[in-house]
VEXKE-30883 format. One record per residue (C-alpha): residue in one letter; x, y, z. Coordinates in steps of 0.02 Angstrom, whole numbers, padded with zeros to 5 digits, always signed. Example, Ala and Ser with C-alpha at 12.3 -4.5 7.8 and 13.67 -1.06 7.14 Angstrom:
A+00615-00225+00390 S+00684-00053+00357 
REM end
This chain:
M+03847+04852+09619 G+03697+04948+09551 S+03694+05029+09380 T+03606+05173+09296 T+03580+05188+09109 N+03563+05343+09003 S+03556+05392+08821 K+03731+05467+08808 G+03846+05327+08758 G+03794+05210+08899 D+03891+05309+09031 P+03801+05276+09196 T+03888+05420+09284 L+03830+05564+09175 P+03671+05598+09272 F+03778+05646+09420 V+03902+05766+09336 R+03883+05941+09268 D+03775+05960+09114 D+03913+06033+09006 F+04042+05900+09045 L+04042+05823+08871 D+04072+05996+08797 L+04222+06035+08906 P+04391+06052+08817 Q+04530+05928+08839 Y+04710+05984+08858 S+04838+05872+08771 P+04993+05857+08881 V+05153+05770+08827 K+05178+05587+08871 P+05308+05521+08995 L+05479+05477+08928 D+05465+05290+08956 M+05300+05281+08861 L+05367+05385+08718 A+05525+05281+08704 A+05424+05119+08705 E+05304+05182+08571 I+05444+05238+08455 G+05554+05088+08492 V+05709+05175+08559 S+05792+05197+08727 I+05758+05353+08829 P+05933+05426+08798 E+05902+05411+08610 L+05749+05524+08618 V+05775+05702+08556 K+05638+05788+08654 L+05604+05957+08576 D+05415+05962+08599 A+05385+06037+08773 N+05507+06183+08791 E+05595+06099+08936 N+05772+06133+08995 L+05855+05974+08933 Y+06009+06005+09039 G+05900+05965+09189 P+05918+06025+09368 M+06085+06084+09436 P+06177+05960+09550 E+06148+06079+09696 V+05960+06063+09669 L+05964+05873+09663 E+06070+05871+09819 A+05944+05982+09910 V+05799+05870+09861 S+05890+05713+09915 A+05914+05789+10088 V+05728+05818+10120 E+05679+05795+10303 H+05515+05782+10396 A+05421+05712+10247 H+05290+05647+10369 I+05243+05826+10419 Y+05136+05942+10312 P+05232+06083+10227 D+05219+06266+10277 P+05052+06330+10207 A+05117+06509+10211 Q+05272+06463+10107 T+05373+06577+10221 H+05549+06533+10166 L+05507+06507+09984 R+05414+06673+09968 A+05559+06764+10051 A+05681+06686+09928 L+05568+06726+09781 A+05550+06907+09836 D+05739+06923+09848 Y+05759+06849+09672 V+05628+06961+09593 G+05667+07118+09693 C+05504+07142+09787 Q+05428+07103+09957 P+05364+06931+10013 E+05190+07009+10022 N+05196+07024+09832 V+05227+06840+09794 V+05142+06672+09815 A+05192+06502+09746 G+05082+06378+09657 V+05091+06202+09587 G+05163+06267+09427 S+05094+06429+09359 D+04941+06326+09305 E+04872+06324+09482 L+04891+06512+09493 L+04801+06534+09327 D+04658+06432+09398 L+04655+06533+09559 L+04654+06699+09466 I+04508+06641+09360 R+04414+06597+09519 L+04438+06775+09581 V+04333+06851+09441 D+04147+06841+09404 P+04128+06698+09278 V+03996+06793+09182 S+04112+06940+09150 G+04225+06842+09035 V+04409+06799+09012 V+04507+06874+08867 T+04640+06774+08774 A+04744+06816+08620 S+04763+06664+08509 P+04869+06579+08458 T+04928+06561+08637 F+04946+06443+08786 G+04795+06328+08785 M+04776+06321+08975 Y+04695+06494+08981 S+04538+06440+08888 F+04543+06264+08961 L+04540+06326+09142 G+04418+06464+09101 K+04292+06342+09029 L+04312+06228+09179 S+04259+06375+09287 K+04112+06413+09170 C+04189+06577+09117 K+04146+06658+08953 I+04302+06648+08842 I+04327+06800+08731 D+04466+06769+08607 V+04544+06920+08523 P+04657+06842+08389 R+04830+06907+08354 S+04879+06966+08181 A+04936+06842+08050 A+05108+06761+08044 P+05247+06802+08060 E+05212+06957+08168 F+05071+06887+08277 R+05041+07060+08350 I+04921+07084+08496 D+04759+07173+08450 V+04758+07296+08595 D+04606+07389+08530 G+04511+07226+08518 I+04558+07180+08696 L+04504+07352+08761 N+04339+07333+08668 A+04309+07166+08757 V+04349+07249+08924 D+04229+07390+08886 K+04094+07257+08861 G+04124+07184+09034 A+04274+07066+09027 R+04376+07079+09186 L+04525+06962+09160 V+04652+06967+09018 F+04788+06836+08991 I+04942+06879+08887 A+05094+06765+08878 S+05259+06857+08858 P+05356+06782+08774 N+05202+06706+08697 N+05189+06519+08678 P+05196+06463+08538 T+05244+06618+08438 G+05390+06681+08544 G+05356+06869+08546 L+05344+06995+08689 I+05210+07117+08744 S+05276+07295+08748 D+05273+07407+08901 E+05161+07524+08803 D+05032+07388+08774 V+05040+07334+08957 R+05004+07513+09009 K+04859+07530+08887 I+04774+07372+08948 C+04808+07406+09132 S+04732+07578+09112 S+04564+07496+09078 K+04448+07412+09203 C+04522+07236+09205 M+04656+07128+09283 L+04799+07094+09163 V+04897+06934+09192 V+05065+06932+09101 D+05123+06752+09096 E+05314+06756+09093 A+05354+06570+09093 Y+05499+06605+08973 A+05557+06774+09041 E+05732+06714+09086 F+05766+06670+08904 A+05704+06839+08841 G+05784+06951+08972 E+05627+07060+08977 S+05490+07074+09108 A+05337+07174+09154 V+05383+07163+09339 R+05451+07340+09333 L+05274+07404+09297 L+05194+07325+09451 S+05221+07484+09553 E+05114+07580+09427 F+04966+07462+09416 P+04878+07366+09558 N+04783+07268+09425 L+04941+07192+09348 V+04993+07014+09391 V+05152+06932+09328 L+05171+06742+09328 R+05335+06647+09325 T+05385+06464+09334 F+05536+06355+09375 S+05486+06230+09240 K+05582+06309+09097 W+05739+06404+09147 A+05779+06302+09305 G+05742+06131+09231 L+05612+06089+09363 A+05461+06048+09255 G+05437+05887+09352 M+05433+05978+09520 R+05289+06094+09472 V+05333+06261+09552 G+05269+06428+09489 Y+05237+06595+09571 S+05145+06759+09549 I+05205+06936+09580 A+05065+07060+09613 H+04993+07194+09725 P+04988+07132+09908 K+04799+07135+09907 I+04791+07018+09757 T+04920+06904+09838 E+04817+06906+09996 K+04663+06847+09901 I+04759+06707+09812 L+04828+06647+09979 A+04651+06644+10047 I+04584+06524+09915 K+04734+06414+09873 Q+04750+06238+09940 P+04837+06253+10110 Y+04981+06134+10076 N+05000+06156+09889 I+05192+06161+09879 C+05268+05997+09937 L+05430+05989+10034 A+05534+05925+09887 A+05471+06061+09770 D+05501+06196+09902 L+05681+06138+09929 A+05713+06121+09742 A+05650+06296+09704 R+05751+06378+09843 A+05908+06282+09792 A+05884+06340+09612 L+05868+06520+09668 K+06033+06506+09763 V+06123+06454+09603 S+06020+06558+09483 D+06174+06646+09413 K+06252+06477+09375 I+06093+06415+09291 M+06085+06572+09184 R+06268+06552+09135 E+06277+06363+09107 H+06100+06321+09049 V+05998+06472+08995 G+06140+06555+08899 P+06183+06397+08800 I+05999+06364+08764 V+05977+06540+08694 A+06135+06515+08591 E+06065+06351+08527 R+05902+06436+08479 R+06002+06562+08376 R+06105+06422+08300 M+05946+06325+08257 Q+05869+06477+08175 V+06021+06498+08063 A+06051+06313+08029 L+05870+06275+07981 Q+05877+06407+07845 E+05947+06262+07745 F+05768+06197+07733 K+05676+06322+07625 W+05509+06241+07664 L+05528+06294+07846 E+05489+06477+07885 A+05537+06536+08059 V+05435+06653+08166 P+05554+06771+08261 S+05571+06714+08442 V+05654+06775+08602 S+05610+06618+08699 N+05682+06441+08704 F+05585+06383+08552 I+05546+06433+08373 L+05381+06414+08282 Y+05398+06360+08100 K+05275+06369+07957 V+05290+06213+07849 H+05272+06258+07666 E+05229+06150+07517 P+05274+06026+07454 M+05303+05968+07632 E+05158+05937+07750 A+05173+05982+07934 Q+05088+05825+07998 K+05195+05710+07891 V+05353+05801+07944 Y+05301+05787+08127 L+05262+05601+08113 R+05421+05560+08016 L+05527+05655+08141 R+05442+05557+08279 E+05489+05393+08193 L+05668+05458+08194 A+05652+05490+08383 V+05647+05679+08362 L+05495+05751+08450 V+05422+05920+08401 R+05252+06001+08431 Y+05127+05997+08286 Y+04977+06113+08270 P+04837+06039+08163 K+04707+06176+08175 G+04672+06359+08206 S+04775+06506+08147 I+04936+06404+08159 A+04874+06250+08069 G+05021+06183+07971 F+05151+06247+08096 I+05272+06151+08205 R+05359+06216+08361 I+05536+06160+08397 S+05616+06185+08568 A+05798+06235+08584 G+05897+06098+08668 R+06079+06052+08683 P+06201+06053+08537 S+06180+05865+08516 D+05992+05889+08504 T+06010+06019+08367 D+06131+05905+08275 A+06006+05762+08282 L+05865+05878+08227 I+05961+05938+08074 K+06009+05760+08028 A+05827+05703+08043 L+05762+05850+07940 R+05886+05806+07805 V+05819+05629+07803 V+05642+05697+07788 E+05691+05814+07647 M+05790+05680+07557 E+05642+05561+07564 Q+05529+05697+07494 F+05640+05751+07350 G+05708+05580+07308 R+05879+05496+07294 C+05997+05499+07148 A+06007+05344+07040 K+06167+05248+07017 I+06269+05284+06860 H+06365+05129+06807 G+06517+05128+06697 L+06566+05308+06733 D+06732+05359+06659 A+06748+05540+06717 L+06684+05679+06827 I+06687+05860+06768 F+06674+05993+06903 D+06628+06173+06894 M+06734+06257+07028 D+06639+06401+07111 G+06494+06343+07219 V+06539+06160+07190 L+06717+06147+07255 A+06747+06325+07314 E+06636+06421+07434 V+06641+06593+07353 S+06504+06692+07439 Q+06640+06793+07526 S+06757+06805+07378 Y+06692+06815+07199 R+06518+06868+07252 K+06587+07000+07370 A+06706+07059+07234 I+06555+07088+07121 Q+06470+07189+07258 H+06625+07289+07304 T+06664+07328+07122 A+06487+07386+07090 K+06490+07493+07246 F+06654+07572+07192 F+06563+07632+07037 G+06417+07695+07140 V+06296+07548+07122 E+06225+07438+07261 V+06212+07256+07208 S+06135+07127+07325 Q+06166+06940+07337 N+05989+06918+07271 D+06034+07021+07117 I+06181+06905+07086 N+06076+06748+07116 D+05943+06811+06996 A+06073+06843+06862 K+06150+06671+06886 Q+05980+06589+06871 K+05943+06680+06709 G+06103+06610+06631 N+06246+06678+06527 A+06329+06729+06689 N+06483+06619+06693 D+06606+06764+06678 D+06599+06867+06838 W+06687+07016+06758 K+06555+07025+06621 L+06418+06991+06747 T+06476+07139+06852 Q+06479+07250+06699 R+06303+07193+06653 L+06237+07227+06829 L+06311+07402+06821 E+06230+07434+06653 E+06061+07376+06720 K+06077+07511+06853 G+06121+07643+06724 V+06311+07645+06746 K+06417+07609+06593 K+06598+07556+06615 T+06718+07468+06499 L+06758+07285+06535 N+06940+07333+06567 E+06887+07459+06699 V+06774+07334+06785 T+06902+07193+06775 E+07044+07299+06846 K+06943+07352+06998 F+06869+07178+07021 Q+07042+07100+07026 E+07102+07225+07154 F+06967+07167+07272 Y+06985+06983+07231 L+07175+06963+07221 G+07218+07100+07344 T+07346+07239+07341 E+07503+07278+07439 T+07397+07357+07575 Q+07238+07251+07565 I+07215+07063+07580 G+07125+06983+07433 L+06950+06912+07451 R+07011+06747+07380 E+07096+06715+07547 L+06920+06694+07618 E+06877+06548+07503 S+06853+06376+07579 L+06835+06199+07514 I+06656+06134+07517 P+06677+05944+07495 S+06809+05857+07599 Q+06976+05806+07527 G+06943+05627+07576 L+06780+05624+07479 L+06862+05696+07323 L+06999+05566+07335 E+06868+05429+07346 L+06774+05501+07196 R+06935+05504+07097 K+06963+05321+07136 R+06789+05281+07073 C+06821+05364+06904 K+06894+05246+06774 I+06985+05384+06681 G+06991+05542+06786 M+06919+05709+06839 A+06925+05882+06759 I+06885+06062+06799 V+06779+06173+06686 T+06772+06348+06760 G+06747+06530+06717 R+06901+06573+06821 P+07066+06623+06743 R+07184+06475+06744 D+07305+06546+06872 E+07163+06577+06995 A+07095+06401+06973 I+07266+06324+07002 F+07292+06436+07154 F+07134+06367+07236 L+07176+06186+07197 E+07353+06203+07262 Q+07294+06297+07415 H+07186+06147+07463 G+07304+06010+07404 L+07190+05952+07263 L+07288+05983+07103 S+07349+05803+07091 L+07168+05743+07077 F+07140+05842+06917 V+07287+05788+06808 D+07312+05675+06658 G+07433+05530+06643 N+07576+05650+06617 G+07535+05748+06773 D+07470+05900+06676 P+07315+05989+06745 V+07153+05942+06658 M+07053+06102+06660 V+06966+06221+06542 C+06966+06400+06603 M+06914+06577+06555 N+06941+06628+06373 E+07009+06456+06324 T+06846+06411+06235 A+06674+06485+06221 S+06595+06507+06392 K+06459+06397+06465 P+06316+06366+06425 S+06407+06323+06264 P+06457+06138+06267 E+06632+06183+06204 P+06721+06188+06373 V+06645+06021+06425 L+06689+05941+06259 K+06867+06009+06276 A+06881+05933+06450 L+06822+05765+06384 Q+06953+05776+06248 L+07091+05815+06373 L+07038+05667+06480 G+07027+05552+06330 V+06843+05512+06355 S+06766+05464+06189 D+06589+05430+06250 P+06511+05584+06336 S+06373+05476+06411 K+06505+05401+06525 A+06545+05570+06604 L+06452+05672+06734 M+06451+05862+06740 L+06430+05944+06912 G+06379+06127+06922 D+06285+06252+07027 T+06207+06358+06888 P+06091+06325+06740 D+06237+06369+06625 D+06335+06221+06694 I+06190+06100+06671 K+06152+06160+06494 A+06336+06145+06446 G+06345+05967+06508 K+06182+05913+06430 S+06227+05992+06264 A+06393+05899+06268 G+06301+05734+06297 T+06353+05703+06477 H+06247+05667+06629 A+06223+05826+06731 F+06194+05848+06918 G+06154+06014+06995 V+06240+06061+07157 I+06151+06163+07290 T+06266+06296+07360 P+06288+06316+07548 G+06142+06405+07630 N+06015+06349+07500 S+05903+06196+07492 G+05832+06069+07374 D+05671+06162+07336 G+05733+06341+07321 E+05729+06450+07165 M+05903+06401+07108 A+05864+06216+07131 Q+05709+06239+07025 A+05813+06330+06894 L+05939+06187+06892 T+05800+06061+06867 A+05722+06166+06730 A+05893+06173+06643 G+05895+05982+06637 S+05981+05927+06797 D+05962+05739+06823 F+05975+05762+07011 N+06019+05904+07130 L+06154+05865+07258 R+06175+05944+07428 P+06330+06046+07469 G+06476+05929+07503 L+06432+05802+07367 F+06415+05653+07485 E+06266+05587+07386 L+06384+05553+07241 L+06443+05400+07336 D+06268+05329+07310 A+06268+05376+07126 L+06443+05311+07086 P+06471+05129+07132 S+06651+05080+07165 Q+06744+05028+07009 S+06832+04862+07004 L+07014+04905+07034 N+07063+04792+06891 S+06961+04899+06771 C+07045+05061+06823 S+07208+05129+06762 Q+07309+05113+06920 S+07441+05234+06861 N+07310+05368+06841 I+07242+05356+07018 P+07336+05466+07141 T+07366+05375+07303 S+07343+05532+07405 I+07320+05719+07396 K+07470+05762+07504 L+07639+05818+07446 V+07737+05668+07510 S+07668+05495+07547 K+07767+05338+07585 Q+07693+05165+07618 S+07802+05020+07665 T+07774+04867+07556 G+07700+04719+07647 S+07663+04814+07808 R+07521+04923+07866 T+07621+05082+07890 S+07620+05251+07809 A+07716+05414+07823 I+07650+05580+07759 E+07715+05757+07748 R+07589+05894+07716 E+07624+06078+07683 T+07496+06218+07671 K+07506+06405+07701 E+07443+06378+07878 T+07528+06216+07933 S+07677+06103+07907 I+07644+05925+07963 K+07741+05761+07970 C+07640+05607+08016 S+07672+05420+08021 V+07566+05274+08078 N+07591+05089+08107 L+07426+04996+08120 D+07513+04844+08192 G+07606+04938+08327 S+07592+04939+08515 G+07521+05112+08546 K+07686+05206+08549 H+07665+05389+08510 E+07757+05551+08496 I+07638+05694+08464 N+07674+05880+08461 T+07544+05992+08382 G+07565+06144+08494 I+07391+06115+08567 G+07407+06022+08731 F+07233+05948+08740 L+07240+05890+08558 D+07405+05803+08597 H+07320+05722+08747 M+07174+05658+08642 L+07284+05590+08502 S+07395+05506+08631 A+07241+05419+08700 L+07190+05371+08523 S+07361+05291+08494 K+07375+05207+08664 H+07206+05122+08661 S+07200+05079+08475 R+07377+05006+08484 V+07417+05107+08328 D+07588+05190+08333 I+07563+05374+08293 N+07695+05508+08267 V+07637+05684+08228 K+07736+05845+08221 C+07649+06004+08169 V+07696+06187+08158 G+07539+06289+08132 D+07471+06466+08139 L+07416+06455+08321 W+07440+06642+08339 I+07277+06655+08241 D+07177+06515+08323 D+07171+06325+08339 H+07066+06289+08184 H+07195+06260+08047 T+07312+06160+08158 A+07179+06046+08230 E+07091+06018+08063 D+07249+05989+07960 V+07321+05869+08089 A+07160+05768+08087 I+07156+05767+07896 T+07338+05712+07884 L+07316+05577+08015 G+07163+05514+07922 E+07257+05510+07758 A+07399+05413+07838 F+07275+05291+07913 D+07191+05270+07743 S+07356+05240+07656 A+07412+05114+07787 L+07251+05014+07766 G+07295+04981+07585 E+07170+04869+07496 R+07066+04849+07655 K+07058+04661+07650 G+07091+04531+07782 I+07021+04642+07920 A+06873+04629+08039 R+06801+04791+07963 W+06681+04832+08106 G+06720+04886+08281 Y+06624+04953+08428 A+06660+05005+08607 L+06588+05081+08764 C+06719+05169+08867 P+06694+05256+09035 L+06801+05388+09117 D+06741+05420+09293 E+06563+05490+09272 A+06575+05501+09082 L+06528+05361+08962 S+06549+05361+08773 R+06502+05244+08632 A+06594+05226+08467 V+06553+05120+08314 V+06672+05108+08165 D+06646+05034+07992 I+06794+05031+07873 S+06673+05052+07730 S+06768+05172+07616 R+06609+05280+07626 P+06666+05428+07732 H+06536+05482+07857 A+06545+05545+08036 E+06409+05570+08166 V+06487+05646+08321 S+06389+05705+08472 L+06490+05748+08626 G+06372+05871+08712 L+06513+05985+08769 K+06459+06139+08867 R+06621+06236+08888 E+06689+06345+08748 Q+06856+06257+08757 V+06949+06120+08849 G+07126+06175+08883 T+07173+06278+08730 L+07068+06175+08608 S+06897+06246+08566 S+06753+06125+08597 E+06691+06138+08417 M+06861+06080+08355 I+06859+05927+08468 T+06709+05864+08371 H+06782+05926+08206 V+06944+05829+08234 I+06849+05665+08241 Q+06745+05712+08089 S+06896+05765+07986 F+06994+05609+08034 A+06851+05494+07988 T+06818+05581+07822 S+07000+05580+07768 A+07024+05400+07825 R+06866+05354+07729 L+06782+05279+07881 C+06602+05277+07938 V+06610+05331+08120 H+06475+05358+08251 V+06535+05429+08416 K+06420+05486+08555 C+06450+05534+08736 L+06305+05457+08832 E+06337+05526+09005 G+06453+05643+09097 E+06468+05811+09182 N+06649+05858+09151 D+06690+05908+08972 H+06869+05844+08985 H+06803+05675+09037 R+06669+05675+08902 A+06795+05711+08765 E+06927+05590+08828 S+06803+05448+08849 A+06746+05479+08668 F+06924+05470+08599 K+06958+05312+08701 A+06798+05231+08637 L+06847+05278+08459 A+07020+05204+08487 V+06953+05037+08551 A+06828+05027+08408 L+06967+05064+08283 R+07076+04930+08360 M+06936+04803+08338 S+06897+04855+08158 I+07076+04846+08093 T+07114+04680+08178 A+07186+04558+08052 D+07067+04417+08000 K+07141+04305+07867 T+06974+04218+07842 A+06884+04379+07798 G+06959+04412+07627 I+06875+04572+07570 P+06741+04593+07705 S+06604+04655+07589 T+06470+04568+07486 K+06516+04690+07346 G+06690+04615+07339 L+06773+04785+07358 L+06811+04906+07500 A+06959+05004+07435 
REM end
C-alpha cells in the first residue's frame, strides 16, 4: 500500500482531513464494566459504579421481556417512529407532531446545532455537560461560554447570555437539572431567554428526579426546545434513546435532517415498554434513588473535607477541601472499586461528582471514604500493658445531642435567650464547660441575662428529667458504642474501667442501667467506679481522673487511657499522667474544629464515634495476667453457661423488652422462637435450622411503638448467648463461608470468630418492610448479632428480585458459615497466631 508523509507526527492521513482536526476537543466517556473490573482487579458485581449517573437498578423486567421478543430484525425500523412518538406524546402530554426520538439526546443536540448558522455561535453556561461544546466545535460553531456564578450556587448569568444573543448567538444550551451541579433553571429565566432572538434548548436528562420541567412553557414560546432521555430514570443508558419536545415546525426540521433509521427496533421496544410501566419505575427506582441521594447528602456530612453542592438530580457534586486532594481521593476510591467522577480543571477543579445508587452502593461508598480518611489522618498506635480505661460519658458513651444539649437550649429559651448548637460547641471547645448547668448560666450571661445557678438548674432538670406531664429529654439518649464492644474492651483491661463525668451520680447510673452497662464499671466488690458532679473539682482539673485511678487501684497512671470528647477531658487525663484519646461525636469528623481542639489539648489520637479503633490500640491481654474475678462474663442480668458444654442461657430485661434466650452450639437445629415479629421469627428459625445451633428465644417487647427495640434487643441477646457459649474459643475451625441460593436470590456470607466485632451487611432491599419487620432492621439484626457475639461477619446478597428471598438467602448463608466456623477441631488449639481469641 502507498504512503504519504507529513510534518505532523508522521500521520499520513492528515492531508486528507479537515485542517482543524488536531484542535478538536475529545470527550471522555466512561469505560465498559468488564474493562473497568479488569483494570481494578475485581469482579463486575463488586464494582460500585457511581461515576455516570446511571440507574443502577437497571431496566424493569417488562422492558427486558419486550426487548427479548423483538421481531423482524431483518427489516429496517420505522423512520417516522410512529408508535414511539405517539407513546412519547401521551407520556409528556402533547401531540406526536411535537416530539421526535434520537439516539440518546446527544443525537438531537447534534441535529439542533446543525439547524443554526455556525458563524452565529452557540451559548453554553459552564460548568455544564461537555457535549454542548464538543458537538458545537465539531460543526465549526463559535462557542460562547457564559460561566455560572461560583460554588455552591452556580447561578446562570442570564444577562450575560442575553448579551451574547444580542451579539448574534442563535442557540443557547441550558441543562436543568444541570450536570454536574444539580440545579434547575427557573421559569422566569426561561421566559427571559426565550423572549430574545435565539433558540433555547433546555436539556432535562434528569427531570424525572427533580419533578420539574419547562415543558409547560412550550405553548408560550416557539423557540423553546426541551430534551429528555431514557438513559437515567428508565435505566436504558445502553439502549440510547432520547427525544425532543418542541414546536411542530422545529420537530419537522429535525425529522428532515435526522438519519432515516436512527432508532433501532430493540431501542424502540424498550422505550415504549418503559413508558407503559413509567409509574412503576418512578415508584420502585426513581423514588428510592432520590431517597438515596438525600441519605448520601446527610451521611457524607461525616466527612468535613467534603462540601456538597445542593442537588435535585440523581447525583451530588462535592468540593474536596484540604488536607485531602480530589485526585488522590478519586484514585484511592477507584482502587477500592468505588467509581466517582473527578474534575481536574476549570471552575470545578478539585470537585468530585457522586451518583446516587442503591443502599448497598451508598454503604460501600461510606465505607471506602472512611478508609480514605483513616489513611489520611493516620491510625492509632498500640498501647501495651494497659491496666484501665477511663470514660467520659456524654459524647463518648451517651449520644446527648437530643438530651443535655437540647436541655441547654430549652432552658436558655425559657429565659428568653436563643442558644444554637454552634454556641454550645464553641463553649465546649474553649474549655471549662464540663458542668452543663454552669455552662447554661454562662451562655445566658453572655447574652445579657443574669440568673442564679439554682434557677437555671431547676429549669434545666425539668426539661432533662421530665415532669408528671412531660417526658424527660434523657429518654432520647442512646448508646454510641455497642455493648459487645464495651464488653470486649473490659476484657482487655487488666484491672477495670471507670466513668469520670460531669453528670450527677444518679443520672450517670440511670444511663448505665438503662443500657445494661453498670456491671462493666464496678470494682471487685461490685461497687460502681465513677467520679461524678461535685465529688471532686471539675475537669480540666486532674482530680476526677486521679480519683478514678485510686478507686480502680491503678498505681501507675501511664497504664491508663482517658477517653473524652472535649478539651477538658483531654487536659484532665494528661495532667493526671494518663494516655488520652479524643472521641469525635456523631455527626462530626476527624478534621473538624472540635477534632483540632482535641489535638491542641494534647490528644494522642482522635477516635471515631463507636470506639472500634480501640481494638487496634488495645491488644488482647493474656487471660492469665487478668484478674478473672474482676471480668464480668456478660452485661445481661442473668447468664448461665453449662460447664463442659457449648451452651448458654440468658435473661435480659430493659424498659422496652423482656427476653429469655438459650443456645446449644452442638445441637441439631431445634428451635422455638417467639418475638412477636413473624418475619424475624422466620429468619431466626432459618438461622437455627441451617447452622444446627439449637435456639430458643422468647421476647415480650414494645411492638405497639415499632419493631426497633424488639428486633435489636433480640439480636443483642442472641449474640451474647452465642458469645458465652463459645467460651474460650479454642478447638474450633474459626472461619466459615457459604453461598446460599433461594430461587432467584443468591447470598454470600463469611464469618471469622475473631473476637473483633465487625459487620458488613449489604442486602440491597427495596421494600420498606418484609412482613412486619422493617427492611433496615433486617440488616441491623445481623449487625447487632455479630457485634454482640464478637464476630467478624460479611454478608452480601449478590442477586435477587424478591426482598423476602434476598433476606432469607442471606440468613441461610450466615447460618451455614456459622456452622462451619464453630465446627469442633481438636487439632486447632487456639486458632490464632497470637495465641488468644477470647
